[in-house]
GULUMMAR-519379 format. One record per residue (C-alpha): residue in three letters; residue number from 1; x, y, z. Coordinates in steps of 0.5 Angstrom, whole numbers, plus 500, padded with zeros to 3 digits. Layout:
<atoms>
+------+------+-----+-----+-----+
| resn | resi |  c1 |  c2 |  c3 |
+------+------+-----+-----+-----+
|  ALA |  NUM |   X |   Y |   Z |
...
+------+------+-----+-----+-----+
</atoms>
This chain:
<atoms>
+------+------+-----+-----+-----+
| resn | resi |  c1 |  c2 |  c3 |
+------+------+-----+-----+-----+
|  MET |    1 | 500 | 500 | 500 |
|  ASN |    2 | 502 | 507 | 499 |
|  GLN |    3 | 502 | 509 | 506 |
|  SER |    4 | 502 | 517 | 504 |
|  VAL |    5 | 497 | 517 | 499 |
|  ASP |    6 | 493 | 512 | 503 |
|  LEU |    7 | 494 | 516 | 509 |
|  GLY |    8 | 491 | 522 | 506 |
|  GLU |    9 | 485 | 518 | 502 |
|  ILE |   10 | 483 | 515 | 509 |
|  TYR |   11 | 483 | 522 | 513 |
|  ARG |   12 | 479 | 526 | 508 |
|  ASP |   13 | 474 | 521 | 507 |
|  LEU |   14 | 474 | 521 | 515 |
|  HIS |   15 | 473 | 528 | 515 |
|  ALA |   16 | 468 | 528 | 510 |
|  HIS |   17 | 464 | 523 | 514 |
|  PRO |   18 | 464 | 525 | 522 |
|  GLU |   19 | 459 | 521 | 526 |
|  LEU |   20 | 456 | 523 | 533 |
|  SER |   21 | 459 | 520 | 539 |
|  LEU |   22 | 456 | 513 | 541 |
|  HIS |   23 | 454 | 513 | 532 |
|  GLU |   24 | 461 | 511 | 530 |
|  VAL |   25 | 459 | 506 | 526 |
|  ARG |   26 | 461 | 507 | 519 |
|  THR |   27 | 468 | 510 | 522 |
|  ALA |   28 | 468 | 503 | 526 |
|  GLY |   29 | 467 | 499 | 520 |
|  MET |   30 | 473 | 502 | 516 |
|  VAL |   31 | 477 | 502 | 521 |
|  ALA |   32 | 476 | 494 | 523 |
|  ALA |   33 | 477 | 493 | 515 |
|  ARG |   34 | 484 | 496 | 515 |
|  LEU |   35 | 486 | 493 | 522 |
|  GLU |   36 | 485 | 486 | 519 |
|  SER |   37 | 488 | 487 | 512 |
|  PHE |   38 | 494 | 489 | 516 |
|  GLY |   39 | 494 | 482 | 520 |
|  TYR |   40 | 490 | 484 | 526 |
|  ASP |   41 | 485 | 480 | 531 |
|  VAL |   42 | 480 | 485 | 530 |
|  THR |   43 | 474 | 486 | 535 |
|  THR |   44 | 468 | 491 | 534 |
|  GLY |   45 | 463 | 493 | 538 |
|  VAL |   46 | 467 | 494 | 545 |
|  GLY |   47 | 464 | 499 | 550 |
|  GLY |   48 | 458 | 501 | 544 |
|  THR |   49 | 462 | 502 | 538 |
|  GLY |   50 | 469 | 501 | 539 |
|  VAL |   51 | 474 | 497 | 536 |
|  VAL |   52 | 479 | 493 | 539 |
|  GLY |   53 | 486 | 491 | 534 |
|  VAL |   54 | 491 | 486 | 537 |
|  LEU |   55 | 498 | 484 | 535 |
|  ARG |   56 | 501 | 479 | 538 |
|  ASN |   57 | 509 | 478 | 536 |
|  GLY |   58 | 512 | 474 | 541 |
|  ASP |   59 | 514 | 475 | 548 |
|  GLY |   60 | 514 | 482 | 551 |
|  PRO |   61 | 510 | 487 | 554 |
|  ILE |   62 | 502 | 490 | 552 |
|  VAL |   63 | 503 | 496 | 549 |
|  LEU |   64 | 496 | 500 | 548 |
|  LEU |   65 | 495 | 505 | 543 |
|  ARG |   66 | 489 | 510 | 543 |
|  ALA |   67 | 485 | 514 | 539 |
|  ASP |   68 | 478 | 517 | 539 |
|  MET |   69 | 473 | 517 | 534 |
|  ASP |   70 | 467 | 521 | 535 |
|  ALA |   71 | 466 | 528 | 531 |
|  LEU |   72 | 462 | 535 | 534 |
|  PRO |   73 | 455 | 538 | 533 |
|  VAL |   74 | 459 | 543 | 529 |
|  GLU |   75 | 458 | 546 | 522 |
|  GLU |   76 | 464 | 547 | 518 |
|  LYS |   77 | 466 | 553 | 515 |
|  THR |   78 | 474 | 551 | 513 |
|  GLY |   79 | 471 | 552 | 506 |
|  LEU |   80 | 475 | 545 | 504 |
|  PRO |   81 | 474 | 541 | 499 |
|  TYR |   82 | 473 | 535 | 503 |
|  ALA |   83 | 469 | 539 | 509 |
|  SER |   84 | 464 | 535 | 512 |
|  ARG |   85 | 456 | 537 | 510 |
|  VAL |   86 | 453 | 531 | 514 |
|  ARG |   87 | 447 | 532 | 519 |
|  ALA |   88 | 445 | 528 | 524 |
|  ASN |   89 | 440 | 528 | 530 |
|  ASP |   90 | 444 | 530 | 536 |
|  PRO |   91 | 442 | 525 | 543 |
|  ASP |   92 | 435 | 530 | 544 |
|  GLY |   93 | 432 | 529 | 538 |
|  ASN |   94 | 435 | 536 | 535 |
|  ASP |   95 | 437 | 536 | 527 |
|  VAL |   96 | 444 | 539 | 528 |
|  PRO |   97 | 451 | 539 | 523 |
|  VAL |   98 | 457 | 534 | 525 |
|  MET |   99 | 464 | 536 | 523 |
|  HIS |  100 | 471 | 533 | 526 |
|  ALA |  101 | 472 | 540 | 530 |
|  CYS |  102 | 477 | 537 | 534 |
|  GLY |  103 | 481 | 533 | 530 |
|  HIS |  104 | 479 | 525 | 532 |
|  ASP |  105 | 479 | 524 | 524 |
|  VAL |  106 | 487 | 526 | 525 |
|  HIS |  107 | 487 | 521 | 531 |
|  VAL |  108 | 484 | 515 | 527 |
|  THR |  109 | 488 | 516 | 520 |
|  CYS |  110 | 495 | 516 | 524 |
|  LEU |  111 | 493 | 510 | 529 |
|  LEU |  112 | 492 | 506 | 522 |
|  GLY |  113 | 498 | 508 | 519 |
|  ALA |  114 | 502 | 506 | 525 |
|  ALA |  115 | 499 | 500 | 526 |
|  GLN |  116 | 500 | 498 | 518 |
|  ALA |  117 | 508 | 500 | 519 |
|  LEU |  118 | 508 | 497 | 526 |
|  ALA |  119 | 505 | 490 | 523 |
|  ALA |  120 | 510 | 491 | 517 |
|  GLY |  121 | 516 | 491 | 521 |
|  ARG |  122 | 515 | 486 | 527 |
|  THR |  123 | 523 | 484 | 526 |
|  GLY |  124 | 524 | 491 | 531 |
|  TRP |  125 | 520 | 489 | 537 |
|  ARG |  126 | 517 | 484 | 541 |
|  GLY |  127 | 510 | 484 | 545 |
|  THR |  128 | 503 | 486 | 544 |
|  LEU |  129 | 500 | 491 | 541 |
|  LEU |  130 | 494 | 493 | 543 |
|  LEU |  131 | 490 | 498 | 539 |
|  VAL |  132 | 484 | 501 | 542 |
|  PHE |  133 | 479 | 506 | 537 |
|  GLN |  134 | 475 | 509 | 542 |
|  PRO |  135 | 468 | 512 | 541 |
|  ALA |  136 | 465 | 518 | 545 |
|  GLU |  137 | 471 | 522 | 548 |
|  GLU |  138 | 467 | 528 | 547 |
|  LEU |  139 | 462 | 525 | 552 |
|  GLY |  140 | 467 | 524 | 557 |
|  ARG |  141 | 465 | 516 | 557 |
|  GLY |  142 | 468 | 512 | 551 |
|  ALA |  143 | 474 | 510 | 555 |
|  GLN |  144 | 470 | 507 | 561 |
|  ASP |  145 | 464 | 504 | 557 |
|  MET |  146 | 470 | 500 | 553 |
|  ILE |  147 | 473 | 498 | 560 |
|  ASP |  148 | 466 | 496 | 563 |
|  ASP |  149 | 466 | 492 | 557 |
|  GLY |  150 | 471 | 487 | 559 |
|  LEU |  151 | 477 | 491 | 555 |
|  TYR |  152 | 483 | 488 | 559 |
|  ALA |  153 | 480 | 482 | 561 |
|  ARG |  154 | 479 | 480 | 554 |
|  PHE |  155 | 484 | 483 | 551 |
|  GLY |  156 | 490 | 484 | 556 |
|  THR |  157 | 493 | 489 | 561 |
|  PRO |  158 | 497 | 494 | 558 |
|  SER |  159 | 504 | 496 | 561 |
|  VAL |  160 | 503 | 502 | 558 |
|  VAL |  161 | 498 | 507 | 555 |
|  LEU |  162 | 500 | 511 | 549 |
|  GLY |  163 | 497 | 516 | 545 |
|  GLN |  164 | 496 | 523 | 542 |
|  HIS |  165 | 492 | 529 | 540 |
|  VAL |  166 | 493 | 534 | 535 |
|  ALA |  167 | 493 | 542 | 536 |
|  PRO |  168 | 494 | 548 | 533 |
|  LEU |  169 | 502 | 547 | 534 |
|  PRO |  170 | 506 | 547 | 528 |
|  ALA |  171 | 506 | 541 | 524 |
|  GLY |  172 | 512 | 537 | 526 |
|  ILE |  173 | 513 | 540 | 533 |
|  ILE |  174 | 511 | 534 | 539 |
|  GLY |  175 | 508 | 538 | 545 |
|  LEU |  176 | 510 | 533 | 551 |
|  ARG |  177 | 510 | 535 | 559 |
|  ALA |  178 | 510 | 531 | 565 |
|  GLY |  179 | 505 | 531 | 571 |
|  PRO |  180 | 498 | 534 | 570 |
|  SER |  181 | 497 | 536 | 563 |
|  PHE |  182 | 490 | 536 | 561 |
|  ALA |  183 | 485 | 538 | 565 |
|  GLY |  184 | 479 | 534 | 568 |
|  ALA |  185 | 472 | 536 | 566 |
|  ASP |  186 | 465 | 537 | 569 |
|  THR |  187 | 459 | 538 | 565 |
|  LEU |  188 | 453 | 541 | 569 |
|  HIS |  189 | 446 | 543 | 566 |
|  VAL |  190 | 442 | 547 | 571 |
|  THR |  191 | 435 | 548 | 571 |
|  MET |  192 | 432 | 555 | 574 |
|  TYR |  193 | 425 | 555 | 576 |
|  GLY |  194 | 421 | 562 | 575 |
|  ARG |  195 | 413 | 564 | 574 |
|  GLY |  196 | 411 | 565 | 567 |
|  ALA |  197 | 407 | 571 | 565 |
|  HIS |  198 | 406 | 576 | 559 |
|  GLY |  199 | 411 | 580 | 557 |
|  SER |  200 | 407 | 586 | 558 |
|  ARG |  201 | 406 | 584 | 566 |
|  PRO |  202 | 413 | 582 | 569 |
|  GLU |  203 | 411 | 584 | 576 |
|  ALA |  204 | 406 | 578 | 575 |
|  SER |  205 | 413 | 574 | 573 |
|  ILE |  206 | 418 | 571 | 577 |
|  ASP |  207 | 423 | 572 | 571 |
|  PRO |  208 | 428 | 566 | 570 |
|  VAL |  209 | 431 | 570 | 564 |
|  VAL |  210 | 433 | 575 | 569 |
|  MET |  211 | 434 | 571 | 575 |
|  ALA |  212 | 439 | 566 | 569 |
|  ALA |  213 | 442 | 572 | 567 |
|  ALA |  214 | 444 | 575 | 574 |
|  THR |  215 | 447 | 567 | 576 |
|  VAL |  216 | 452 | 568 | 569 |
|  MET |  217 | 455 | 574 | 572 |
|  GLN |  218 | 456 | 572 | 578 |
|  LEU |  219 | 459 | 565 | 576 |
|  GLN |  220 | 465 | 569 | 572 |
|  THR |  221 | 466 | 571 | 580 |
|  VAL |  222 | 468 | 564 | 582 |
|  VAL |  223 | 475 | 563 | 578 |
|  SER |  224 | 477 | 570 | 579 |
|  ARG |  225 | 475 | 571 | 586 |
|  GLU |  226 | 475 | 564 | 590 |
|  VAL |  227 | 481 | 560 | 586 |
|  PRO |  228 | 488 | 562 | 588 |
|  ALA |  229 | 492 | 565 | 583 |
|  ALA |  230 | 497 | 559 | 583 |
|  ASP |  231 | 492 | 555 | 581 |
|  THR |  232 | 488 | 553 | 574 |
|  ALA |  233 | 481 | 553 | 574 |
|  VAL |  234 | 476 | 555 | 567 |
|  LEU |  235 | 469 | 556 | 568 |
|  THR |  236 | 465 | 557 | 562 |
|  ILE |  237 | 457 | 558 | 561 |
|  GLY |  238 | 456 | 555 | 554 |
|  SER |  239 | 449 | 555 | 553 |
|  LEU |  240 | 443 | 559 | 556 |
|  ARG |  241 | 436 | 557 | 554 |
|  ALA |  242 | 430 | 561 | 556 |
|  GLY |  243 | 423 | 563 | 552 |
|  THR |  244 | 420 | 562 | 546 |
|  LYS |  245 | 417 | 569 | 544 |
|  ASP |  246 | 419 | 577 | 546 |
|  ASN |  247 | 413 | 578 | 550 |
|  ILE |  248 | 412 | 571 | 554 |
|  ILE |  249 | 416 | 571 | 561 |
|  PRO |  250 | 417 | 563 | 561 |
|  ASP |  251 | 417 | 558 | 567 |
|  ASP |  252 | 424 | 557 | 566 |
|  ALA |  253 | 431 | 558 | 564 |
|  GLU |  254 | 437 | 553 | 563 |
|  LEU |  255 | 444 | 554 | 563 |
|  GLN |  256 | 450 | 549 | 561 |
|  LEU |  257 | 457 | 549 | 564 |
|  SER |  258 | 463 | 546 | 563 |
|  ILE |  259 | 468 | 547 | 568 |
|  ARG |  260 | 476 | 544 | 568 |
|  SER |  261 | 481 | 544 | 574 |
|  PHE |  262 | 487 | 540 | 575 |
|  GLU |  263 | 487 | 539 | 582 |
|  PRO |  264 | 481 | 535 | 586 |
|  ARG |  265 | 481 | 541 | 592 |
|  VAL |  266 | 480 | 546 | 586 |
|  ARG |  267 | 475 | 542 | 583 |
|  GLU |  268 | 471 | 542 | 590 |
|  THR |  269 | 472 | 549 | 591 |
|  VAL |  270 | 469 | 551 | 584 |
|  MET |  271 | 463 | 546 | 584 |
|  ALA |  272 | 461 | 548 | 592 |
|  ALA |  273 | 461 | 556 | 589 |
|  VAL |  274 | 457 | 554 | 583 |
|  GLU |  275 | 452 | 550 | 587 |
|  ARG |  276 | 452 | 556 | 593 |
|  ILE |  277 | 451 | 562 | 587 |
|  VAL |  278 | 446 | 558 | 583 |
|  ASN |  279 | 442 | 557 | 589 |
|  GLY |  280 | 443 | 563 | 592 |
|  GLU |  281 | 440 | 567 | 586 |
|  ALA |  282 | 434 | 564 | 586 |
|  ALA |  283 | 433 | 565 | 593 |
|  THR |  284 | 434 | 572 | 592 |
|  ALA |  285 | 429 | 572 | 586 |
|  GLY |  286 | 424 | 569 | 590 |
|  ALA |  287 | 424 | 562 | 585 |
|  PRO |  288 | 418 | 558 | 587 |
|  LYS |  289 | 422 | 552 | 587 |
|  PRO |  290 | 430 | 550 | 588 |
|  PRO |  291 | 434 | 550 | 581 |
|  GLU |  292 | 436 | 543 | 579 |
|  ILE |  293 | 444 | 542 | 578 |
|  ARG |  294 | 445 | 536 | 574 |
|  HIS |  295 | 452 | 533 | 573 |
|  VAL |  296 | 452 | 530 | 566 |
|  THR |  297 | 459 | 528 | 566 |
|  THR |  298 | 466 | 528 | 570 |
|  PHE |  299 | 472 | 525 | 569 |
|  PRO |  300 | 479 | 527 | 572 |
|  ALA |  301 | 485 | 530 | 569 |
|  VAL |  302 | 491 | 527 | 565 |
|  VAL |  303 | 497 | 526 | 569 |
|  ASN |  304 | 503 | 523 | 565 |
|  ASP |  305 | 508 | 519 | 568 |
|  THR |  306 | 514 | 522 | 570 |
|  GLU |  307 | 518 | 516 | 568 |
|  GLY |  308 | 515 | 515 | 562 |
|  VAL |  309 | 515 | 522 | 559 |
|  ALA |  310 | 522 | 521 | 560 |
|  ARG |  311 | 524 | 514 | 557 |
|  THR |  312 | 519 | 517 | 551 |
|  GLN |  313 | 521 | 524 | 550 |
|  ALA |  314 | 528 | 521 | 549 |
|  ALA |  315 | 526 | 517 | 544 |
|  PHE |  316 | 522 | 522 | 541 |
|  GLU |  317 | 528 | 527 | 541 |
|  GLN |  318 | 533 | 521 | 538 |
|  GLU |  319 | 527 | 521 | 532 |
|  PHE |  320 | 525 | 528 | 531 |
|  GLY |  321 | 531 | 532 | 534 |
|  ALA |  322 | 531 | 536 | 541 |
|  GLU |  323 | 528 | 542 | 538 |
|  ARG |  324 | 522 | 539 | 536 |
|  ILE |  325 | 520 | 537 | 542 |
|  VAL |  326 | 517 | 542 | 547 |
|  ASP |  327 | 513 | 543 | 554 |
|  PRO |  328 | 507 | 546 | 551 |
|  GLY |  329 | 504 | 548 | 559 |
|  PRO |  330 | 498 | 544 | 563 |
|  VAL |  331 | 492 | 544 | 557 |
|  THR |  332 | 485 | 546 | 560 |
|  GLY |  333 | 482 | 541 | 555 |
|  SER |  334 | 480 | 535 | 557 |
|  GLU |  335 | 481 | 528 | 556 |
|  ASP |  336 | 479 | 521 | 558 |
|  VAL |  337 | 485 | 517 | 555 |
|  GLY |  338 | 487 | 517 | 563 |
|  ILE |  339 | 482 | 513 | 565 |
|  LEU |  340 | 485 | 507 | 561 |
|  ALA |  341 | 491 | 508 | 564 |
|  THR |  342 | 488 | 509 | 571 |
|  ALA |  343 | 484 | 502 | 570 |
|  ALA |  344 | 490 | 498 | 568 |
|  SER |  345 | 495 | 502 | 573 |
|  ALA |  346 | 499 | 504 | 568 |
|  PRO |  347 | 503 | 510 | 566 |
|  CYS |  348 | 500 | 514 | 561 |
|  VAL |  349 | 504 | 518 | 556 |
|  TYR |  350 | 500 | 523 | 552 |
|  TRP |  351 | 502 | 528 | 548 |
|  LEU |  352 | 500 | 534 | 543 |
|  LEU |  353 | 501 | 533 | 535 |
|  GLY |  354 | 502 | 539 | 532 |
|  GLY |  355 | 497 | 540 | 526 |
|  ALA |  356 | 498 | 548 | 524 |
|  ASP |  357 | 501 | 550 | 517 |
|  PRO |  358 | 509 | 551 | 519 |
|  ALA |  359 | 509 | 557 | 514 |
|  LEU |  360 | 504 | 561 | 520 |
|  PHE |  361 | 510 | 560 | 525 |
|  ALA |  362 | 516 | 563 | 521 |
|  GLY |  363 | 520 | 567 | 526 |
|  ALA |  364 | 518 | 564 | 532 |
|  ARG |  365 | 524 | 563 | 536 |
|  ASP |  366 | 521 | 561 | 543 |
|  ILE |  367 | 515 | 558 | 546 |
|  ALA |  368 | 512 | 565 | 548 |
|  ARG |  369 | 512 | 567 | 541 |
|  LEU |  370 | 509 | 560 | 539 |
|  GLN |  371 | 503 | 562 | 544 |
|  GLU |  372 | 502 | 569 | 541 |
|  ILE |  373 | 501 | 566 | 534 |
|  ILE |  374 | 497 | 560 | 536 |
|  GLN |  375 | 492 | 565 | 540 |
|  ASP |  376 | 490 | 568 | 533 |
|  LEU |  377 | 489 | 561 | 530 |
|  PRO |  378 | 483 | 557 | 530 |
|  SER |  379 | 483 | 552 | 536 |
|  ASN |  380 | 480 | 545 | 537 |
|  HIS |  381 | 472 | 546 | 536 |
|  SER |  382 | 472 | 552 | 532 |
|  PRO |  383 | 468 | 551 | 525 |
|  LEU |  384 | 475 | 553 | 522 |
|  PHE |  385 | 479 | 548 | 526 |
|  ALA |  386 | 483 | 544 | 519 |
|  PRO |  387 | 489 | 541 | 521 |
|  VAL |  388 | 494 | 541 | 515 |
|  PRO |  389 | 495 | 534 | 513 |
|  ASP |  390 | 502 | 534 | 511 |
|  PRO |  391 | 506 | 533 | 514 |
|  THR |  392 | 501 | 532 | 520 |
|  LEU |  393 | 500 | 525 | 518 |
|  ALA |  394 | 507 | 523 | 517 |
|  VAL |  395 | 509 | 526 | 524 |
|  GLY |  396 | 504 | 522 | 528 |
|  VAL |  397 | 505 | 516 | 525 |
|  GLN |  398 | 512 | 517 | 526 |
|  ALA |  399 | 511 | 519 | 533 |
|  LEU |  400 | 506 | 513 | 534 |
|  VAL |  401 | 511 | 508 | 532 |
|  ARG |  402 | 517 | 511 | 535 |
|  ALA |  403 | 513 | 511 | 542 |
|  ALA |  404 | 510 | 504 | 541 |
|  ARG |  405 | 517 | 501 | 540 |
|  THR |  406 | 521 | 505 | 545 |
|  TRP |  407 | 516 | 500 | 550 |
|  LEU |  408 | 515 | 494 | 546 |
|  ARG |  409 | 523 | 493 | 547 |
+------+------+-----+-----+-----+
</atoms>
């Protein structure tokens, strides 16, 4: 197989045909067919739509390589010839656009490329490859679903969990750090209850729109006033929904919150503050009943193993050159890959894969300047997020292969 041409075709196909979390049926089918053609023992339907490929090559450790497969309800605006035009129903039954706005198509493509390369070059390693193509990362549940479906009982417990996430670093750059590397995440849905009335008679109402607006503003003080400056937390209200018409005061309003933190004590501070503020604003407004605070998803920070990072970074520096390996600092985006490592009591080594056009970074001489440029680029989850296939895919394959061989020796 011509790797460069085939990887490009796979990537464009995946990008044009994204699937929402827990519905990665087409993607899983394509992955399974490719792995089988490379000589892997393949099992589908693990944890829902997950795919597991196993390749045994003598005695040695089990090394897990992971890629996530799901896309997001985002309308693509990249203008690419292979841009997604897919629409689907979300969990609430709404018709939504779908896009690989987080780069999971890159992850799948790179892991397939690595699967092929490792299968073709078995003389250079010994042990077992455990390739995990995971569903529902965007819901923070896919890793746990696969574990609950007997991932390790059925296929063996790994000695290490390896993986990567594409990001708007320059293509060709690897971002790797030890310790807390990706934030833990909590998603809350808050419903605030009022009393509806005609828009001309607000005095007859208890207005949930005003109640929700006051809550949004007060929540903005949590990080700035309750989290110490040396700690990191993010609190975002991504959605506020209320009412159906300009002259009707509704009965309720809904807020959707995303909370990111690295340390359990910081998380506890933020969660307690949210509950206090939401209930306090409802009480101040005279709400007829307390608000409902629903915990939708919770998953922990990704903590990279210190010794594991040192071992993998040394291999990357030999492979790519030390100047191409950077410490990106703590990433406030979240990932559930750490659950796979914790469940196996194995070290986690998870890195960033640069996917932005290197020409955009001409003249950058240090990480500070890189970060300034990155601030102006479309980020993951943006409708304009579009990693450049070349050299991103080739470097991603190379990184996975080198990391796997390092741990399989």
